[in-house]
C-alpha positions in Angstrom: -78.8 9.4 -35.6 -75.4 8.3 -36.9 -75.3 4.5 -36.7 -71.5 4.6 -37.3 -71.1 6.1 -33.8 -73.1 3.4 -32.2 -71.8 0.1 -30.8 -74.2 -2.3 -32.3 -73.1 -5.0 -29.9 -75.2 -3.1 -27.4 -78.2 -4.3 -29.3 -77.4 -7.9 -28.4 -76.8 -6.9 -24.8 -80.1 -5.0 -24.7 -82.0 -8.0 -26.1 -80.5 -10.4 -23.5 -81.3 -7.9 -20.7 -84.9 -7.4 -21.8 -85.5 -11.1 -22.2 -83.9 -12.2 -19.0 -84.7 -9.2 -16.8 -81.6 -9.9 -14.9 -78.0 -8.8 -15.4 -76.7 -12.1 -14.0 -78.9 -14.3 -16.2 -78.3 -12.1 -19.3 -74.5 -12.3 -18.7 -74.6 -16.1 -18.4 -76.7 -16.3 -21.6 -74.1 -14.2 -23.5 -71.0 -15.8 -21.9 -69.9 -12.5 -20.4 -68.9 -11.5 -16.9 -71.5 -9.7 -14.8 -69.3 -6.5 -14.6 -69.0 -6.4 -18.4 -72.7 -6.6 -18.9 -73.4 -4.1 -16.1 -71.1 -1.7 -18.0 -73.2 -2.3 -21.2 -76.4 -1.6 -19.2 -75.0 1.7 -17.9 -74.2 2.7 -21.5 -77.7 1.8 -22.6 -79.2 3.8 -19.8 -77.2 6.8 -20.8 -78.2 6.4 -24.4 -82.0 6.1 -23.7 -82.1 8.4 -20.7 -84.1 5.6 -19.0 -83.3 3.0 -16.3 -84.7 0.2 -18.5 -84.5 -2.3 -15.6 -85.6 -1.2 -12.1 -85.4 -3.2 -8.9 -88.6 -4.0 -7.1 -88.0 -6.1 -4.0 -85.8 -9.0 -5.0 -86.5 -8.8 -8.8 -86.0 -6.4 -11.7 -88.9 -5.1 -13.8 -88.9 -3.5 -17.2 -89.7 0.2 -17.4 -92.5 1.3 -19.9 -89.8 2.2 -22.4 -88.1 -1.2 -22.0 -91.4 -2.9 -22.7 -91.8 -0.9 -25.9 -88.2 -1.8 -26.9 -88.5 -5.6 -26.3 -90.2 -6.5 -29.5 -88.4 -3.8 -31.6 -85.0 -5.2 -30.5 -86.0 -8.7 -31.6 -87.1 -7.4 -35.0 -83.9 -5.4 -35.4 -81.7 -8.4 -34.5 -83.7 -10.7 -36.8 -83.2 -8.2 -39.6 -79.5 -8.0 -39.0 -79.1 -11.7 -38.9 -81.0 -11.9 -42.2 -78.6 -9.4 -43.8 -75.5 -11.2 -42.7 -76.8 -14.7 -43.4 -77.8 -13.7 -47.0 -76.2 -15.9 -49.7 -76.3 -15.5 -53.6 -77.7 -19.1 -53.9 -79.7 -21.3 -51.6 -79.3 -25.0 -51.1 -82.2 -26.5 -49.1 -80.4 -29.8 -48.5 -77.5 -28.1 -46.6 -79.3 -25.1 -45.1 -79.6 -24.8 -41.3 -81.9 -21.8 -41.4 -84.9 -21.3 -39.1 -88.0 -20.3 -41.0 -90.6 -18.4 -39.0 -94.4 -18.3 -39.8 -96.8 -16.2 -37.8 -100.0 -18.1 -37.7 -103.3 -18.9 -35.9 -103.9 -22.3 -34.4 -106.4 -22.9 -37.2 -103.6 -22.7 -39.8 -101.4 -25.0 -37.6 -104.2 -27.6 -37.6 -104.8 -27.3 -41.4 -101.2 -26.9 -42.7 -98.7 -27.4 -39.9 -98.0 -31.1 -40.2 -97.9 -31.0 -44.0 -95.5 -28.0 -44.0 -93.2 -29.6 -41.4 -93.1 -32.8 -43.4 -92.1 -31.1 -46.7 -89.4 -29.1 -44.9 -88.1 -32.3 -43.2 -87.9 -34.1 -46.6 -86.4 -31.3 -48.7 -84.4 -29.3 -46.1 -83.7 -31.8 -43.2 -81.4 -29.4 -41.3 -83.8 -26.4 -41.3 -86.2 -25.6 -38.5 -89.7 -24.3 -38.6 -91.0 -21.9 -35.9 -94.8 -21.5 -35.8 -95.4 -18.4 -33.8 -99.0 -17.3 -32.8 -99.8 -13.9 -34.2 -101.9 -11.4 -32.2 -104.1 -8.5 -33.2 -101.3 -6.1 -32.2 -98.9 -7.9 -34.5 -101.4 -7.9 -37.4 -101.9 -4.1 -36.9 -98.1 -3.7 -37.4 -97.7 -6.5 -39.9 -95.2 -4.6 -42.2 -92.9 -3.8 -39.3 -93.3 -7.3 -37.7 -92.5 -9.0 -41.0 -89.1 -7.4 -41.1 -88.2 -9.9 -38.4 -90.2 -12.9 -39.6 -90.7 -14.8 -42.8 -94.4 -14.9 -43.5 -97.7 -14.3 -41.8 -100.7 -16.4 -42.7 -104.2 -14.9 -42.3 -107.3 -14.1 -44.4 -107.8 -11.1 -46.6 -109.3 -8.1 -44.9 -106.6 -7.4 -42.3 -103.5 -6.2 -44.0 -102.7 -4.3 -47.2 -99.6 -3.1 -49.2 -97.7 -6.4 -48.5 -96.7 -9.1 -51.0 -99.0 -12.1 -50.8 -100.1 -15.4 -52.3 -103.6 -16.8 -51.8 -103.2 -20.3 -50.3 -106.7 -21.8 -50.2 -110.4 -21.0 -49.7 -112.6 -22.0 -46.8 -116.0 -21.1 -45.5 -117.5 -20.0 -42.2 -120.1 -22.1 -40.4 -122.0 -21.6 -37.2 -121.4 -24.3 -34.6 -123.7 -25.2 -31.7 -123.7 -28.0 -29.2 -124.7 -31.3 -30.8 -127.6 -31.6 -28.3 -128.8 -28.1 -28.8 -132.5 -28.2 -30.1 -131.7 -25.4 -32.5 -129.6 -27.8 -34.5 -132.7 -29.6 -35.6 -134.9 -26.6 -36.4 -132.2 -24.5 -38.1 -130.7 -21.2 -37.2 -132.3 -17.8 -37.8 -130.9 -14.3 -37.5 -133.0 -14.0 -34.3 -131.1 -16.9 -32.8 -127.8 -15.0 -33.6 -129.1 -12.0 -31.7 -130.4 -13.9 -28.6 -128.0 -16.9 -28.1 -124.8 -16.3 -26.1 -121.7 -16.2 -28.2 -118.1 -17.5 -28.1 -116.1 -15.0 -30.2 -112.5 -15.1 -31.3 -110.3 -12.0 -31.5 -113.1 -9.7 -30.4 -112.3 -6.1 -29.9 -112.4 -2.6 -31.5 -109.6 -3.6 -33.9 -109.8 -7.3 -33.8 -112.4 -9.7 -35.2 -112.9 -12.5 -37.7 -114.2 -11.4 -41.1 -117.4 -13.3 -40.6 -118.1 -11.6 -37.3 -117.4 -8.2 -38.8 -119.8 -9.0 -41.7 -122.5 -10.1 -39.2 -122.3 -6.8 -37.3 -122.4 -4.8 -40.5 -125.8 -6.4 -41.2 -127.0 -5.1 -37.8 -126.6 -8.4 -35.9 -124.8 -7.6 -32.7 -123.9 -10.8 -30.9 -124.4 -11.2 -27.1 -120.8 -12.1 -26.2 -120.4 -14.4 -23.3 -116.8 -15.8 -23.9 -113.9 -14.4 -25.8 -110.9 -16.6 -26.9 -108.0 -16.0 -29.2 -107.6 -19.7 -30.0 -110.0 -21.3 -32.5 -109.2 -24.8 -31.3 -110.7 -24.0 -27.9 -114.0 -23.0 -29.3 -115.5 -26.5 -29.5 -114.9 -27.1 -25.8 -116.6 -23.8 -25.0 -119.7 -24.6 -27.1 -120.2 -28.4 -26.5 -122.8 -29.0 -23.7 -123.8 -25.4 -23.6 -126.4 -23.1 -25.3 -123.6 -21.0 -26.8 -123.0 -20.5 -30.5 -119.8 -19.6 -32.4 -118.3 -19.2 -35.9 -115.6 -21.6 -37.1 -113.9 -22.5 -40.3 -115.3 -25.4 -42.1 -112.0 -27.1 -42.7 -111.2 -26.9 -38.9 -114.6 -28.4 -38.1 -114.1 -31.2 -40.5 -110.7 -32.1 -38.9 -112.3 -32.3 -35.4 -113.0 -35.8 -33.9 -116.6 -37.0 -34.1 -116.7 -36.8 -30.3 -116.0 -33.0 -30.2 -119.7 -32.5 -29.2 -120.5 -29.7 -31.7 -122.6 -29.6 -34.8 -121.9 -27.2 -37.8 -124.9 -25.3 -39.3 -125.1 -23.0 -42.3 -125.0 -19.3 -41.4 -128.4 -17.7 -41.8 -126.9 -14.7 -43.5 -124.8 -14.1 -46.6 -121.2 -14.6 -45.6 -118.3 -14.2 -48.0 -115.7 -16.9 -48.4 -112.6 -17.1 -46.3 -109.5 -16.7 -48.5 -106.4 -17.7 -46.5 -103.2 -16.0 -47.7 -99.5 -15.9 -47.0 -98.1 -12.4 -46.5 -94.5 -11.2 -46.5 -92.5 -8.0 -46.6 -91.8 -6.8 -50.2 -88.1 -6.4 -49.4 -88.0 -10.3 -49.4 -89.6 -10.7 -52.9 -86.4 -11.8 -54.6 -84.6 -13.4 -51.6 -83.6 -17.0 -52.8 -84.2 -18.6 -49.4 -87.5 -16.8 -48.9 -88.7 -17.6 -52.4 -88.0 -21.3 -51.8 -89.8 -21.2 -48.5 -92.9 -19.5 -50.0 -93.0 -22.3 -52.7 -92.9 -24.9 -50.0 -95.8 -23.2 -48.1 -97.8 -23.1 -51.3 -97.2 -26.7 -52.0 -98.1 -27.6 -48.4 -101.4 -25.8 -48.8 -102.1 -27.6 -52.1 -101.4 -31.0 -50.5 -103.3 -30.3 -47.3 -106.5 -29.0 -48.8 -106.3 -30.7 -52.3 -106.3 -27.4 -54.2 -104.0 -26.4 -57.1 -100.5 -25.1 -56.2 -101.0 -21.3 -55.8 -99.4 -19.2 -58.5 -96.2 -17.4 -57.4 
């Protein structure tokens, strides 16, 4: 495809149409007339050979192709903005840049406030966007990180990306504070028979500790699946369920959370939380500064040495 023959303004129109699912709302967002955006939609339909937006009753719905394009368009626009916003030097004090970190709620609890505080102090006009990552995003991390700054998750999920280890943690089993098993201690038989609350459970999604448990032949009896670590205590407290959580997260929970941490009755490796980014950004001055801030935030939040760059 010859990009010189394409009107790249159509990318902005496509993004607005896919996000708003309405020609009228998309035109208002872009400050264009409805006929002008309708003309852009016609050109996009001819280019893709697809309707993109189809009317169903009183609303428009995205076609299967449009659903595929929605995230790709955001990545493309973010990459284009990064290209044209690039500067030979970076001054944090005057920057108005938005930094994006793809994170779990666990990382937000451990690092979020410290990271936001450092940014506010050193670059008061910047903005921090903490976006939840999903198993699908992790599977396509290299592509996704073309449109974001960093992704924070443990080792074992992605490879071939630049990274810095931020801190270490450990996995613990948690049960309800009034569960009798808390007094007698957990055994591997308990892990097989008790109902589980699992996070990110699926063929291509699981925590490292849960994967390690199944590799040892311990198949959990899954009763509840959640993709938010912070919701686990409420799903365990007052029940006979069991779950795996990060020790640092458990330590930050209020005493009234209603759960009790117990050592895992099997050998489980340490959790090494890392920051990952696309190698194309290794030498970008803005990105290098942001990585340093994240590293310092991790050191302050968990009391560990500042990770090596």
